[in-house]
SEMAR-816113 format. One record per residue (C-alpha): residue in three letters; x, y, z. Coordinates in steps of 0.001 Angstrom, whole numbers, always signed. Layout:
! residues N
PT / type / X / Y / Z
PT / Ala / X / Y / Z
...
***
This chain:
! residues 243
PT / type / X / Y / Z
PT / Met / +145785 / +119759 / +98116
PT / Ser / +142676 / +121649 / +97167
PT / Gly / +139496 / +122425 / +99017
PT / Asp / +137367 / +120949 / +96231
PT / Val / +134446 / +118823 / +97298
PT / Val / +135431 / +115238 / +96620
PT / Gly / +133241 / +112675 / +94953
PT / Ser / +130942 / +110451 / +96976
PT / Glu / +132237 / +107160 / +98359
PT / Ser / +129450 / +104637 / +98894
PT / Lys / +131580 / +101707 / +100010
PT / Ala / +132725 / +100711 / +103491
PT / Phe / +135819 / +102919 / +103551
PT / Tyr / +137583 / +105525 / +101473
PT / Gly / +139810 / +103806 / +98945
PT / Glu / +137911 / +100526 / +98790
PT / Ser / +137730 / +100849 / +95002
PT / Ser / +141529 / +101292 / +94996
PT / Val / +141982 / +98077 / +96980
PT / Asp / +139562 / +96317 / +94621
PT / Leu / +141710 / +97455 / +91680
PT / Val / +144855 / +96050 / +93313
PT / Arg / +143079 / +92780 / +94027
PT / Arg / +141890 / +92458 / +90424
PT / Leu / +145393 / +93082 / +89109
PT / Cys / +146904 / +90532 / +91488
PT / Asp / +144272 / +87974 / +90484
PT / Ser / +145160 / +88574 / +86817
PT / Gly / +148806 / +87708 / +87493
PT / Ile / +150359 / +91171 / +87919
PT / Lys / +153107 / +90859 / +90529
PT / Arg / +154438 / +94421 / +90797
PT / Ile / +152227 / +97476 / +91131
PT / Ala / +152866 / +101130 / +91913
PT / Leu / +149698 / +102522 / +93472
PT / Leu / +149652 / +106318 / +93202
PT / Thr / +147165 / +107308 / +95884
PT / Arg / +145686 / +110486 / +97309
PT / His / +146250 / +110852 / +101065
PT / Ser / +143442 / +110091 / +103518
PT / Val / +140927 / +112486 / +105086
PT / Arg / +142630 / +115648 / +106337
PT / Glu / +141893 / +118939 / +108023
PT / Phe / +141032 / +122065 / +106007
PT / Asn / +142353 / +124819 / +108258
PT / Arg / +142571 / +128029 / +106219
PT / Glu / +144744 / +129669 / +108884
PT / Val / +147802 / +127568 / +108005
PT / His / +149620 / +126695 / +104783
PT / Asp / +147567 / +124055 / +102981
PT / Leu / +150380 / +121500 / +102967
PT / Val / +150626 / +121663 / +106776
PT / Asn / +147071 / +120407 / +107357
PT / Pro / +147281 / +116947 / +109020
PT / Leu / +145108 / +113858 / +108815
PT / Thr / +141978 / +113719 / +110933
PT / Asp / +141188 / +110802 / +113245
PT / Glu / +138666 / +109689 / +110632
PT / Gly / +141437 / +109741 / +108050
PT / Arg / +143651 / +107532 / +110205
PT / His / +140755 / +105103 / +110682
PT / His / +140253 / +104775 / +106926
PT / Cys / +143998 / +104175 / +106478
PT / Arg / +143810 / +101219 / +108847
PT / Leu / +140816 / +99755 / +107008
PT / Phe / +142633 / +100219 / +103697
PT / Gly / +145766 / +98478 / +104972
PT / His / +143869 / +95530 / +106441
PT / Ala / +142064 / +95018 / +103117
PT / Leu / +145151 / +94842 / +100880
PT / Pro / +145993 / +91389 / +99466
PT / Lys / +148069 / +89594 / +102085
PT / Gln / +150674 / +88232 / +99672
PT / Leu / +151992 / +91693 / +98842
PT / Val / +155133 / +93165 / +100325
PT / Val / +154350 / +96884 / +100543
PT / Arg / +156925 / +99665 / +100298
PT / Gly / +155912 / +103192 / +101209
PT / Tyr / +156746 / +106394 / +99358
PT / Ala / +155095 / +109725 / +100029
PT / Ser / +155000 / +113384 / +99211
PT / Pro / +156957 / +115084 / +102030
PT / Pro / +153991 / +116703 / +103892
PT / Glu / +153227 / +114810 / +107084
PT / Arg / +149674 / +113843 / +106096
PT / Cys / +151045 / +111902 / +103116
PT / Val / +153825 / +110218 / +105098
PT / Glu / +151368 / +109311 / +107861
PT / Thr / +148873 / +107890 / +105368
PT / Ala / +151510 / +105513 / +104001
PT / Arg / +152837 / +104598 / +107425
PT / Ile / +149426 / +103705 / +108876
PT / Val / +148386 / +101715 / +105792
PT / Ile / +151600 / +99678 / +105838
PT / Asp / +151445 / +99076 / +109597
PT / Ala / +147846 / +97868 / +109300
PT / His / +148753 / +95597 / +106389
PT / Arg / +151637 / +94076 / +108324
PT / Thr / +149801 / +93619 / +111639
PT / Gly / +146881 / +92097 / +109750
PT / Gly / +149079 / +89264 / +108506
PT / Gly / +150227 / +90679 / +105193
PT / Gly / +153494 / +91762 / +103772
PT / Ser / +156019 / +88973 / +103885
PT / Ala / +157679 / +87205 / +100983
PT / Gly / +160930 / +85293 / +100917
PT / Gly / +161520 / +86219 / +104545
PT / Arg / +161152 / +89951 / +103826
PT / Gln / +158607 / +92225 / +105480
PT / Ser / +156731 / +95283 / +104295
PT / Gly / +158965 / +98244 / +104991
PT / Ser / +158952 / +101819 / +106186
PT / Thr / +157915 / +104932 / +104292
PT / Arg / +160306 / +107289 / +102550
PT / Pro / +159431 / +110845 / +101468
PT / Val / +160163 / +111501 / +97788
PT / Glu / +159875 / +114843 / +96051
PT / Ser / +158466 / +113403 / +92810
PT / Leu / +155211 / +112677 / +94667
PT / Gly / +155004 / +116238 / +95967
PT / Val / +154275 / +119563 / +94312
PT / Phe / +157643 / +119697 / +92540
PT / Tyr / +155834 / +120924 / +89427
PT / Ala / +155090 / +124259 / +91126
PT / Leu / +157958 / +126583 / +90224
PT / Asp / +156351 / +129449 / +92156
PT / Gln / +153837 / +128317 / +94771
PT / Ile / +152410 / +131792 / +95337
PT / Lys / +151625 / +132152 / +91633
PT / Met / +150262 / +128606 / +91560
PT / Trp / +147856 / +129327 / +94445
PT / Lys / +146729 / +132573 / +92806
PT / Ser / +146017 / +130716 / +89555
PT / Leu / +144162 / +127998 / +91466
PT / Gln / +142042 / +130540 / +93324
PT / Ser / +141096 / +132262 / +90071
PT / Ser / +140092 / +128971 / +88420
PT / Asn / +136835 / +127047 / +88608
PT / Gly / +138096 / +124696 / +91316
PT / Leu / +140918 / +122198 / +90964
PT / Ser / +139496 / +120642 / +87799
PT / Gly / +139351 / +124075 / +86184
PT / Phe / +142939 / +124737 / +87193
PT / Ile / +144137 / +121424 / +85709
PT / Thr / +142315 / +122249 / +82469
PT / Arg / +143990 / +125670 / +82325
PT / Trp / +147389 / +124191 / +83210
PT / Ala / +147119 / +121555 / +80471
PT / Ala / +146181 / +124272 / +77969
PT / Gly / +149193 / +126389 / +78940
PT / Asp / +146923 / +129033 / +80435
PT / Val / +148912 / +129537 / +83659
PT / Pro / +152083 / +131625 / +84055
PT / Ala / +155070 / +129858 / +82499
PT / Asp / +157173 / +130716 / +85533
PT / Ala / +154585 / +129210 / +87904
PT / Met / +154305 / +125598 / +86711
PT / Ile / +156244 / +122950 / +84818
PT / Pro / +154259 / +122123 / +81639
PT / Ala / +151493 / +119681 / +82543
PT / Asp / +152492 / +116951 / +80077
PT / Asp / +156109 / +117072 / +81248
PT / Ala / +155057 / +116868 / +84904
PT / Ala / +152781 / +113878 / +84284
PT / Arg / +155490 / +111967 / +82425
PT / Leu / +158076 / +112731 / +85123
PT / Ile / +155786 / +111350 / +87824
PT / Ala / +155068 / +108182 / +85843
PT / Arg / +158707 / +107612 / +84861
PT / Ser / +160018 / +108037 / +88401
PT / Ser / +157330 / +105708 / +89774
PT / Leu / +158178 / +103117 / +87130
PT / Ala / +161904 / +103340 / +87899
PT / Arg / +161261 / +102665 / +91598
PT / Leu / +158938 / +99797 / +90752
PT / Arg / +161514 / +98130 / +88517
PT / Gly / +164070 / +98378 / +91318
PT / Gly / +162023 / +96223 / +93669
PT / Ala / +163402 / +92848 / +94690
PT / Glu / +160097 / +91136 / +95437
PT / Gln / +157943 / +89195 / +93014
PT / His / +154731 / +90209 / +94801
PT / His / +155066 / +93796 / +95846
PT / Leu / +153199 / +97052 / +95961
PT / Asp / +154808 / +100478 / +95919
PT / Phe / +152296 / +102503 / +97919
PT / Cys / +152895 / +106045 / +96659
PT / Val / +150962 / +108734 / +98508
PT / Thr / +150433 / +112053 / +96786
PT / His / +147822 / +114802 / +96348
PT / Asp / +144550 / +115199 / +94486
PT / Met / +146220 / +117618 / +92078
PT / Thr / +148696 / +114922 / +91028
PT / Ile / +146040 / +112226 / +90614
PT / Leu / +143818 / +114540 / +88574
PT / Leu / +146794 / +115598 / +86435
PT / Leu / +147657 / +111963 / +85640
PT / Arg / +144047 / +111129 / +84815
PT / Asp / +143805 / +114132 / +82500
PT / Arg / +147147 / +113882 / +80694
PT / Leu / +147905 / +110126 / +80684
PT / Leu / +144501 / +108430 / +80950
PT / Arg / +142935 / +111118 / +78725
PT / Arg / +139986 / +111442 / +81083
PT / Pro / +139199 / +115175 / +81275
PT / Ala / +139724 / +116777 / +84663
PT / Ala / +136387 / +118554 / +84366
PT / Thr / +134529 / +115220 / +84567
PT / His / +135999 / +114007 / +87855
PT / Ser / +136828 / +114908 / +91443
PT / Val / +139418 / +112892 / +93365
PT / Asn / +138319 / +111154 / +96537
PT / Phe / +140462 / +110456 / +99581
PT / Leu / +142590 / +107313 / +99091
PT / Glu / +141610 / +107192 / +95418
PT / Ala / +144397 / +105666 / +93338
PT / Leu / +145874 / +104934 / +89944
PT / Ala / +147780 / +101699 / +89354
PT / Leu / +150970 / +101679 / +87271
PT / Tyr / +152269 / +98270 / +86206
PT / Glu / +153907 / +96262 / +83435
PT / Ala / +152227 / +93465 / +81495
PT / Asn / +152709 / +91877 / +78077
PT / Gly / +155813 / +93932 / +77403
PT / Ala / +154067 / +97260 / +77972
PT / Val / +153569 / +99848 / +80716
PT / Trp / +149995 / +100470 / +81824
PT / Leu / +148127 / +103018 / +83934
PT / Gln / +144666 / +102208 / +85220
PT / Ala / +142025 / +103770 / +87454
PT / Ala / +139308 / +101828 / +89224
PT / Asp / +136768 / +103356 / +86834
PT / Ser / +138757 / +103044 / +83591
PT / Glu / +140279 / +100620 / +81165
PT / Pro / +144105 / +100446 / +81284
PT / Ala / +146007 / +102931 / +79129
PT / Asn / +149219 / +101837 / +77399
PT / Leu / +151922 / +104367 / +78335
PT / Ser / +154850 / +102694 / +76576
PT / Ala / +155032 / +105264 / +73775
PT / Glu / +154237 / +108154 / +76134
PT / Leu / +157091 / +107275 / +78479
PT / Gly / +159577 / +106489 / +75740
***
């Protein structure tokens, strides 16, 4: 969502560390994963509403590389924040995964992408006030820090902890509803959402990180518990947090 400068990506394509995380989890025996992922490279046209900015051709290229690199045994279902750049990110990734030989199990194929509001900016009760607060903060990380501290207008945002838990719970509910034994819920969202989840659920302060394109967090169940993990972190047990 923001215009923050994202962190450097030294690998072959944006999101390669996210794919590596999925591969490691699959190799460890995890069969169902919800991958909450920032959309791919997009335009930053200040003349239009931020959520209208589409993917660039570079962004579409990185989506295809991401999709081709996903483990082939996974059936992938797409969910996305309603803005077109998020829906397109999921659609291109899934198409590339399928055409590259992935995404079939038990006769089923990787499916289409469905917009879902819980991956969007539902936590903004007043978008104008949210944007004003963001503009007066020290970038997106500064805004997340203020939001978590309750230092934004109460009528502008859902409380940060509540928003983070709602996102995780809804993603977990969708994941548990899947029929496949080897599947990935590819959930495309915004940098604000990823940074919020890192800050509130992984307890990794927003001020120490910027979210790259196609950067992801993996939500999964193992050993009777619910876990959230970033490519650069140890898994965090969310069982108590999510009730």
